[in-house]
C-alpha positions as CSV (number, residue, x, y, z in Angstrom):
1,M,0.4,23.3,25.5
2,P,-2.9,24.8,24.5
3,L,-6.1,22.9,25.5
4,P,-7.1,21.8,22.0
5,A,-3.5,20.4,21.4
6,R,-3.7,18.5,24.8
7,R,-7.0,17.0,23.8
8,A,-5.7,15.9,20.4
9,C,-2.6,14.3,22.1
10,A,-4.9,12.6,24.6
11,L,-7.2,11.3,21.9
12,A,-4.2,10.0,19.8
13,A,-2.7,8.3,22.8
14,A,-6.1,6.7,23.6
15,L,-6.5,5.4,20.0
16,L,-3.0,4.1,19.9
17,L,-3.2,2.3,23.3
18,S,-6.6,0.8,22.5
19,A,-5.6,-0.5,19.0
20,P,-4.6,-4.1,18.8
21,L,-0.8,-4.4,18.6
22,A,-0.9,-7.5,16.4
23,F,1.7,-6.5,13.8
24,A,5.3,-7.1,13.0
25,A,7.4,-4.8,10.8
26,T,10.4,-6.0,8.9
27,P,13.5,-3.8,8.9
28,L,13.8,-1.4,6.0
29,K,16.1,-2.7,3.3
30,P,17.7,-0.9,0.4
31,C,15.8,-1.5,-2.8
32,R,15.5,-0.3,-6.4
33,I,12.3,0.6,-8.2
34,D,12.0,0.7,-12.0
35,G,12.1,4.3,-13.2
36,I,13.7,5.7,-10.1
37,P,17.5,6.0,-10.4
38,N,18.5,6.2,-6.8
39,E,18.4,3.6,-4.1
40,L,15.3,3.7,-1.8
41,L,14.1,1.8,1.2
42,C,11.5,-1.0,1.2
43,G,9.7,-2.7,4.1
44,S,6.6,-4.5,5.1
45,L,4.2,-4.6,8.0
46,Q,2.2,-7.7,8.9
47,R,-1.5,-7.2,9.7
48,P,-4.4,-9.5,10.2
49,L,-6.4,-10.2,7.1
50,D,-9.6,-9.8,9.2
51,P,-9.1,-7.0,11.8
52,A,-11.9,-8.6,13.9
53,R,-9.6,-11.7,14.2
54,P,-6.2,-10.3,15.2
55,D,-4.8,-13.8,15.8
56,G,-6.0,-15.1,12.4
57,V,-4.4,-15.2,9.0
58,K,-1.9,-12.3,8.4
59,V,-1.0,-10.4,5.2
60,D,2.1,-8.4,4.5
61,I,1.5,-4.7,3.7
62,H,4.4,-3.5,1.6
63,Y,5.7,0.1,1.5
64,L,8.5,2.1,-0.1
65,V,10.3,5.0,1.6
66,V,11.8,7.8,-0.5
67,P,14.1,9.5,2.0
68,A,14.1,13.3,2.1
69,L,17.0,14.9,0.3
70,A,17.9,17.8,2.7
71,R,20.1,17.2,5.8
72,N,17.7,19.1,8.1
73,K,14.5,17.2,7.1
74,Q,11.2,17.5,8.7
75,P,10.3,14.6,11.2
76,D,6.9,13.8,9.7
77,A,6.7,11.8,6.5
78,V,4.0,12.1,3.8
79,L,2.1,9.0,3.2
80,M,1.0,8.2,-0.3
81,L,-1.9,5.8,-1.3
82,A,-2.8,5.0,-4.9
83,G,-6.3,5.9,-6.1
84,G,-7.6,3.5,-8.7
85,P,-9.3,0.2,-7.5
86,G,-6.5,-2.3,-7.1
87,Q,-3.7,0.3,-8.0
88,S,-0.3,-0.1,-6.4
89,A,1.2,3.0,-4.9
90,I,4.7,1.5,-5.3
91,R,4.2,0.9,-9.0
92,V,3.1,4.5,-9.6
93,A,5.9,6.0,-7.5
94,S,8.2,6.6,-10.4
95,R,5.5,8.6,-12.3
96,V,4.5,10.8,-9.4
97,L,7.8,11.4,-7.7
98,P,9.0,14.1,-10.2
99,R,5.9,16.1,-9.2
100,L,6.7,15.7,-5.5
101,S,10.3,16.7,-5.7
102,R,9.9,19.9,-3.7
103,L,7.9,18.1,-1.0
104,N,10.5,15.3,-1.0
105,N,13.3,17.8,-0.4
106,R,12.5,18.1,3.4
107,R,10.1,15.1,3.9
108,D,10.3,11.4,3.5
109,L,7.7,10.1,1.1
110,V,6.1,6.7,2.0
111,F,4.3,4.9,-0.8
112,I,2.0,2.2,0.7
113,D,0.5,-0.7,-1.2
114,Q,-2.9,-1.1,0.5
115,R,-4.2,-4.5,1.3
116,G,-5.3,-6.3,-1.9
117,T,-3.0,-4.2,-4.2
118,G,0.5,-4.4,-5.5
119,Q,2.6,-6.7,-3.4
120,S,0.2,-6.6,-0.4
121,A,-1.9,-9.7,-0.9
122,P,-3.1,-8.6,-4.4
123,L,-6.6,-9.6,-5.5
124,D,-5.9,-10.0,-9.2
125,C,-8.0,-11.6,-11.9
126,P,-6.3,-12.9,-15.0
127,D,-5.8,-10.3,-17.7
128,D,-8.2,-10.9,-20.6
129,S,-6.8,-8.2,-22.9
130,K,-4.9,-10.8,-24.9
131,L,-8.0,-12.7,-25.7
132,P,-9.7,-12.2,-29.1
133,I,-11.9,-9.1,-29.0
134,A,-15.0,-11.1,-29.7
135,E,-14.4,-13.3,-26.6
136,Q,-13.6,-10.2,-24.5
137,L,-16.9,-8.6,-25.3
138,E,-19.1,-11.7,-25.3
139,P,-21.4,-11.5,-22.2
140,A,-21.5,-15.2,-21.3
141,A,-17.7,-15.5,-21.6
142,Q,-17.2,-12.4,-19.4
143,A,-19.6,-13.8,-16.8
144,R,-17.7,-17.1,-16.9
145,R,-14.3,-15.4,-16.4
146,I,-15.7,-13.3,-13.5
147,D,-17.1,-16.4,-11.8
148,E,-13.8,-18.2,-12.3
149,C,-11.9,-15.3,-10.8
150,R,-14.3,-15.0,-7.8
151,V,-13.9,-18.7,-7.1
152,A,-10.1,-18.4,-7.2
153,L,-10.1,-15.3,-4.9
154,E,-12.4,-17.0,-2.4
155,K,-9.7,-19.8,-2.0
156,L,-7.1,-17.2,-0.9
157,P,-6.4,-17.2,2.9
């Protein structure tokens, strides 16, 4: 093995061995996602809410696995994270999967709902789009709704 590859392996091993192992993964289960016709696999991984307190409150990080289609698939999966603030990777899977079909032929695709998004301890405020437009745009009402949401989110574990 070339020296740079040995250094990379040594660094990866050091990082893995020094990282806290305070997590529990659930077994993958068959699941269905709206907009995707075939059966997929879903799972979750439990992680500390505050990484500085590994024995504290835990949250479940949910993920979706789209298995590779080919028999001789590659061993490394491609991990997918959503981009917008608060966006769920699992919810956008059906829209981006058609563009990733060539990649998915030989590699598993893993869509991960990051902490605070989708099913992974979401930090959601009530949707105000159903309110009258005047109330949506009124600065004092907006500030009140934001304060109410902040108070509710602070009460989460």
